Structures are given as structure tokens and as C-alpha cells.
Phi, psi and omega in degrees: 000312181296322179299319180295319178296314179297319179296318179295320178296316179296320179296318179295319179295319178295321179297320178296327185287336185246349183271118175293143182251126172239357180283359182269024186312128175076012181252173176281358180115183181288139175270114185290138178281158177303144180070020175233151174249130184232141175228113175261125179250131181255135182243160182285337183207175183294338179281353180058043182279322183233126174283128180244353178181167178211152171232119178249136178235125184272170180299332182272005179092356178289156178214154179215138180225144176217156175080204183265147175258123180234177178274354181263103188226160163231157183228130175241119183239134175222146181280136182277338177094000000 
């Protein structure tokens, strides 16, 4: 039972790490969970041709943002351990 729960949790975390997010339209980006490092990249258009801004969130809860916030985003999430 515990193995199944752990496997499901790992699968969900992996899915978050590789799925680009565009459902965050008009927001400041994804709110990173504790013990995760997140990088939201903002693009000028749906083709993701030009990066216009980024929001980085560290394992310690710190965050930094630069540039423009758009609805065209990708999200990279990694576990801090």
C-alpha cells in the first residue's frame, strides 16, 4: 500500500516537472511548494520564441522575478531533497 502511494506521488511530481503550463494566464506564475525549486519562464507568444521574463523560487522559499509576466509560460520544478 505504501509503495503505491509513494509511486503515485513520484509520478505526480514528475508530471509537474515536465508539463509546460499555459493555464496560468494572467498570473505571477506557479506558487512553488516547500522543498521544491521552481522556474517559471515567460514568453512573448504561444510559440515560445522569445523569453521576456522569469520567476525563480528557491528551496528556502526565496524568489526573484525579472522582465514581463505573460500568459505564455513553461514551468520547471525540481525536488530539493
